[in-house]
N, C-alpha and C positions, 0 to 999 in steps of 0.2 A: 781448328784446334781443338787439340783435345787433351785430354786427363791428366795427363803426365807434362801440364806446362812448369806445373810444379817443382817438380821431381827433378831440377833438370839442378835446380837449387840444396838438394838433400846432398848431404853425404852421411856415409855410416858410422854414427857414437856409439866408442864402448861405454856398457853399462854403469861403472863409475865417472864418466864427466856428461852431466846431465848437459842437453845444452840451452842457453841462453835466447828466446825467439828478443826482435828484436822491435816489433811490437804487440798488437795486441789482433785477436780473432776477427775487430769489426776491422783495421789495418790488409790482413789479410782476403778480407773478400771485398771488397774497393778495391785490392788489386785485383782480383779475380773478374767481379766484376770488368772493370774496364776493359780486360785482355780478352774479359770472353760472351761478354754482351745478346750477343745476338742468338746464344744457345741456349740450348733449354737447361732450366733450369732445375724445374718445380714443376709438378703432373699429376694429376688427378682424375682418375677418367677420362676423358674427351679433355679436358680441360688443357693447356702446357704453362706457363709464364716460363719468360728468359732471364738472365739475369737484369739485362738493364729493366725488367720491369719486379722485378722484385727489389732489384733497388732501391726503385721509383718509388715501392709500395715501402719499404722499410725507413725509408728514405720521411715520408708522408707521417709513419711513426715517431718518429724523432723530434719533428716538427711539431707534435698534438709531445709529445712530453716534455720538452724545453716552453712549452707557453702551461704549461701544469707547474713548470717550477725546478720536473722531478731529475737530476744530471749524476756527477762522477756520487759514488758511497752509495746510491741509494739501489736500494728493491723494485724488481716493476712482475706484476702475474700475472701472468696470460691461463686464460680459465678459456678455450673453446677446447672444440670436437680436432680431433684432426686432420689437420689440414696444412695447406701454401701458410698460410697467414698464420699458424703459429710458426713456422719460421720468421717471416715479416719482423711479427711482435719479436724476435729473440735478437733480430739483425739488430730491430726502431731498438730496445734498449739496451745495448753494447754503441748503440752511434753515437750513445752522450754521456756514458759512463757508466751506465747501471746495470745489476746483475739481476736477472732475471727468474724466477722459479714457476716451472709450470704447475697447474692443479691440473690432477684429472679429474675429466669435466664430468665422470659417470661417479664421484666420488656423490654420497649429500650436501647438503648444502654447512650441516653443524660441521664435518669436516673440516670443510674449506676458510668457515670461519674461520676458527681453530690456525688452518696453517697461514694465514694473510695474519694473524693474529704472531705467531710462529717468528714469519721471518721481517713483519714488518713493513710490509709492501705498502709503497707511493702513491702505487695507481695499477691499474688491475687495464689490462686489453685482452678482447673480447671476442665473439663473431655474436652476429643477431640473433640464432638460437638462445647463448646464455649469457644477454645482457642482462636478463634483467635480473638475474640470480648477481650476476656484475654492481648493483646499484647498489640503491637505501634495501638493508643497514651497516651495510661496512661502514662507510659516510669515506668510503674514498672515491677522488673522477677515476674511471673506466671513459674506456673504448673501439671504439669496435673499427677490428682493425680496418684500413680501408685497400681497394686495391690500383690498380699503379698504373691509375687513370685518378685516381685523388691524391698520387701522391705525390711526392718531392725531390729532391735531387740529394744524395744520401752523405754526408754528409758529418765526420766524425769532430769530435771534441780533439782540441790542443794539446791537452794534458796526459790526454791517454795512457795508460802504461802498463807492461807485461803483469804488475804487483794486480795489477785491478782486478775485483771478483768475478769474478765473467758469469754465474750461477747457482745456485744454489739446489741441493736433492733435498726433500724432506723424507727422512727413512723413521721409519717404527721405534718409538724411546721405548730401553722399557720402565720405567718411574710412568709410561700413562699417559707420554706425552711428547708427540714425536720432536723430534728434533730434525735442524739441518744446518748439511754439511757446502763447510763451504773450500767454491773452487775452486783458482784464479785461470785468469789467462794462459800465465805462464805454462799450467800444467795440462792443459786442456791442446795447446799447440805441440806441447812434446809429445801426448800423446799421438796427435792428427799423423805426424812427422813419422812415430816408433812405425802403426799403425802402416805407413805404407810401403816403411824398410820390411816391411815382415813377411806383408800378402808379396802373392803374387809380380813378380818382377813390374811385369808390361799391365800401360794403367787400366784404368776399371772407369766406366766411360758411364755407369750407370747404378743410383742401387738401391737399393726396395725396404721399402719405412712398412713393416708389420706388427709391431708393437708401443704399444706406448711410445711419447714422446715424455714422457713425466719420470719414467728407468730411465735408467744409464747402458743397455741394450741399444734403445733406441739412439740414442747417441751416437751410436757405431756410423750405425746409415745415414745421419743425421750428419755429420760435420766430416763421415767421410765422402758424402757427394759437395756438398756445398763450400769449404771449407782445400774441395783440391779443383774445382769445377764443371765438375761430373752433376748428371740429370739424381734426382731424391723422386723415383716413383711412390708417394704419399695412399694409401689402399684406408681406403673408410675401414668401421670397427666393422661394420655388416661381413662387409669381405672377407674378412680378416680368421673370421668366422663361419666358413663358404668355400668348402675344400673346392668347390665346382668354380667357381664364380672364382677364385683368387685362382684355379688355376691359371680358366680362357686370362686375366687377365696380364696372366706372368708369357702366356702367348699371342697375342697380343702386342705386349711392348715389355718382351724380353729384357729380365736387366741383372747386370754384371754380377752383381752381389746383393747377401738376402743374409738379415738377419735374423733365429728364433730363438726361444728358449725349449730344453728339450720338450717338455710337456706341452708345449703347440706344436711342436712337430713331427712329435709324436702323436698325437688328438686328429691334426692332419690328414698326420698319412695314413689314421686309424679307419677315418671315413674313406679318404680320394685316393688319388694315382700318385702316389709320394714322388717319382720322376717326375713327377708334369710340376709337382710342387718348389721345386728344387730353381739354383738361378741357375747360369750361365756359365760359371771361369771359380768365382769362392762363399762360397758356405761359412758362416762365423756363426756360432750356438757356446750360449755364454749363459748367467745365470742363475742354474744350480748344476744339478751333474750330470754330466752326458751318458749314459743307457753302452754300456760295448755291443748294445742289440741291436739301439740303434745307431750307433755309427758302427755297424758293420750292412746294414741295410741302405743306409746310404750309397756308401759305397761299392753295392753288390748293385746298384740301378744307375750309379754316374760313377762310374771307375774311372773318369777324367775329371773330379766335381776336388777344385781347394778346396778343404776342410778345414777349419780350426775350430779347435776345442778355447773361447775363453776364462780367464778370472777374473775377478779385478772387483772390491766393494766399492760401492762410494769414495770412499776418504783416498781413493786409489785413483779418481780420475778412470772414470772407463772400465779399460781391460789393462790390465797387469802383468799378464803373463798367457801367451797362446804359446800352443803345442799345435805341430801338421797332424793330421793323425790317420792312418791306411788301416790298411782290410788286418794290418797284426794287432791290431789295439781291439778288435771288435774280441779272442779268444783271453786275453784282460781282463783283472777282476773294475779295476776301474781307467779312466779315458787318462792319463796324465795333461796336465791344466799346462804343463809345458818349462820352459820358459823365462823371465823379466824381458819387457820388450828395450828396447836400448832406455838411458836415461831411469830405468827403474833399478833397485835396487832390492836385493830380497834378502835376508838373513831369515836365519831356522834356529832361530834360541830354544835350549831348552828349563822349565820350572824355576833355575837357577839365574833366566836370566845369559847363560854364557852358552855358545854359537855348536849344537849336536850333530857330530860324527855322519857322514851319508849313511841311513838307509834305514837312519833312526828320529820317530816321531819326534817332532818339537810345535813351535807354536810358531807364523810367521812372522812375521816385521818388513814392511814395507817403505823404504824412503825415495831416497834424488826428487828427478825433477818434478815426479808424481804426484806428489803427497800433495795432499788439501792444508788447507789451513785452516781444518777443526771446523769446530764446530760455533751456532752465532750465537753469541749470549751466551756461552757455555762454558768461563775459561777454565774448569776444575775440569766439566768432561774434558775439558781437551786435555789436559797437562795429563789426564790421564793416560787417553790414548794414543795420544801424537809424544814421542818417547823418544828423549836424547839418549845414543848408543852413541858408547866409548867407543875408540881404533883409530886408525889409519883411512879409513871410510866408514867412518862415524857417521857422525846427523839427525836432526829428526826420522825419526823412523813413525809412520803405524804400524800400534798390536792390533792383528786383525783376529786376534781370541779365532783362527782354524788350524787347523792338527793336518799337520803334510810332515809326508817324508821327502828328501833329494835324494831324488837314482844320485847312479855317476854319470856322469855331464851335464848335469845343474838343472836335470827333469824336473821339476813337480809332482808328485803326487795328494792327489786333496785326499785328507780319510776322515773328516768334519770337522762339528765344533769343538772348542773347550768348552760353550760356556754354556744357557741354556736360547739363544738364537735360534732360529728355521730360516729354512727356505723355499716355501708355497707359491709354486706355480711363477718362479721367477721373482720374488719382492719380500725384503730383508721384512720377518717377522717377529719383535721381540712379544714372549710370550705375555708378558707382567702387563705388555699397555693392553692386553684380550681381555686379562684377568682381573685390572682397574676396571673398563669399560664392563662386566661384567657385573662383580659385584658392588657396582654404581646403582646398579637395575632390584628393584624390590622385589621385593622375597626369594633373595642369593646372597648366603649366608657364610659361603666358602664357592671358592673356585679357582681350577689350577687347567694350562693348559697343555697341548703338549705335541706333537709329532706322528704320526702313526700313517703305513701305510698297508689300506685290504686288502690288497694282493701283495705278494711280495715285491714282484715290478711295474707294480704303480706308484702313479703319482704320491708324493707326499702330501696328506692332508692336515687340516688346521681340528685337533677333538678337542672338546673341553670338560670336566666332569664337574656337578656340580653339587651339594647340599645348599637345599630347600625349595620353600614349597612352589614358587612361579612356572607358570605357563611353559610350554617349552618353544611356543606357535611364538607367543606375545614378545618371547626376549629374543630368536634370532627378527623379528620385526622393527625395535628398538638399535636392538647392535647395528644391522642392516640402515638406519636414517643417520647410524652419527661416524660408523664405521668405511673404511675403503673397506671394497668386494673383501680383498685377499687377507682382510682380517676377523674372518669372520669365521665361527668352527662350521665346517659342513657337518659337524656331528656333534652335539650333546650330550654326555649322559646322566645317570641320578644315579645319584649312591648315598647309604644312607651317611659314607662319612668316609672321608680321607687318611686312609693306610698311609702311614711312613713309614722308612727304615728306618736299618739302624742311626744313618747321617740325619736323621731326624727329616726327610724330606721325599715330597710328595713320590711314593712306592707305585709307577705308573705298573709298571706285571698286576702287582694283586690287585688294580686295578681297572683292567683288566680281564683280569681272567675272573674277578666279580662283575661285573657289564656278562662278560657271555654265561655263567651260572644265571642272572637271572632274565635276562635275556631281557632286561630294560631299560632302553632309551628313552630320553629326553623329550623325545622330537619320535616319539615311535607309537606307540599301540598299534592293533589292533585299528585298520580300519573303522570305521562308523558306518560307510556307503559304500561298500564296494562296486568297481567299474562293471557299466552296462555293455552288451556284449554289442561288440562292432572297433566302432572308433573308439572309444571310451577307454577300452581293451586292448585293442594296438599300442596307444599310447600312454597305456596305464603300463605295460608290459615293458617296452621301449625306455621308461624310469625307471623302471625299478633294473634294469638292464646295467644302465648306464650307474645310478647310483646302488649297483648291487644291495639291494632288499628285494623280498621277499616276494610282499604285501603291498601295493599300496590303496588307498580311497582313492572316489572318485572328486574330492574335493581337497586332498593335499595341494600344496603347493612348493611349485619345486625349489623355489631357494631356502623354501623354512625345512627341508629334510634334507638337505647337502648340495644340492645343486653348487655349481660355479660359472665360469667360462666354458671351461677345455667338459662341463657334461653337458650343459648345453650344446655346443658342436655337436658330440655323438645324437644326443637326441633331432637335432634338425637336419643330420646327415639322414641321422636311417627312417625317421619319418618322412624323409621327405622321396626317400625309394618306392611308397608308398602314396605321399601330394604331391607330385613335383610342383607342383603349381604354390607349395608354400615359398613362402617371403620368410624371412628372418626374425623380422618386426612379428608379426602375426604371432611367432611362440613365446616371445616377451610381451604383450599384449594381450593375455591370454593368458592367466594366471595359474589356471589351476586347471585337468586331465576333462573337465567336465564343461566347462568354459571352451577350452582347444578345441576341443574333439565336435562343440556346438561349428561351433566357428568355422572348422574343416568338411562339415556335410552342410552350412550353407543354411544351421537352421536360427540361426540367431545365439551367440554364447549368453549362458547365464553368467559368467562374474567377467565382466571388462576391465578390472582392478587392476591395470600397468604393473610389469615388473618392474621392480625399484632398476632406472638404472646401471645401478653398481653389477649388476649379471654382465655386464661388458666390462673387464679389467682387462683386455688383453695390449 
């Protein structure tokens, strides 16, 4: 039995005719589990779960939720490492009519507490490692997700409806507080059906999950597999930071379809064999702009690969448009984001709210079956962003604030943001949220945050300009204790004042010029103690290359001088060429150059302070 079971039931739908699902995602999974019970559903390492086993595990979750009084209309949080249990938790929540919100286990406890409060979660599903964090002080019932042996039959509540909420996605908020996007089952199922219609006409039997499940890109693989009868390979976070380990897993267990952010794919490919990191048949890239040179490099090493560049905010349910990439795109200024999926309506409007002609930049509005139901508990924000458009194909559309150009034939070319929102390593970042967090710290009088590229083709980084007397490393530590990794600036610059332009807004060009002239960064300065010859100097040189720094001290901490998960991947891959037995855990457990060198030399680390888990947010 293959993954094309459902394809027989699907027909192409025009853009103006969104489909109406007859049930929820829970109904669809129940049907698949009944027909594909013996087929592999989930794999991680050498452990594989069949659809029957997954259904029983999810049934055990549903039974416990019912015992806690959780039901239709409630929200269930998942706080666990990336594993098959994440999927059992989701399916269990759906069975009782609840929505789920996935909380990234790498986030610090204050951030988790904020998201639990924002979403109003009634219960928390977790695993053994994260169980202590899910108990007090949150005051909600928590449960470690059981395996199939502790499960129960997968039974669905009688009144579930496609209009019920399937999940929440927490995104950065400009006011300093995260906001939760509300996505209904009908929108999720429309996306799933439309995705299958857009990609290769043959069935895909396996998907690989190489990104966090908390973000939309991960859902491409998760629901592409589990709502079609295919196998989902869940790679541990350490594997996704190790090109050799990921390539080995893909060689042993080939995946038909993989999803990456461009930054992730480029970082992995730069330190490994790009061809060995690609799927058998379909690659989906999304989350940020796809560099043409990277698209060309992929197709040069794998000309047979079907590559899709995807685009879609959470408010338009995972992916709203895709573009089939070819070698000609390598010579373009930008890889297009393509045309709307079935059931998605796209409008390009000018500042006056009227349609603009093809070839003219405008703001993209997305509506139809893809549109989310708004923001949880924020009716004013929902009304401002989800607007009614007139016309024969009118209705409620989400204003993306993305500037696009529609080419002849309807292909959309993404130009950038019309507001301040940024995409950093595939994560949506509102600079206002980071500025609010900085201003709440002692010693910071003014703060502005922007996105900059350390080199023309380098990924976008978050940069803060500050006025104040605070200790830079202490500021970074404070931010990492409260914010997700993507919200912590890679560089913090101290300036005497924040200059403004004629419009009264921060003049970032003047700020950059002032910083370069003064050569004075908040996190910088001459190292107090230079690295010692040998392993310390080797590590310092590798760190400096990855971070774009000229000199480093032996007691520098990677995360406090601009380190992030992609730079850590570079450091790990290059350092392991000299120390083949190095494992990723050692890189995170020994925070300074001196400590890591002592560990590698076997002399006993001088500082074994663990690096915060938030360094890994892939």
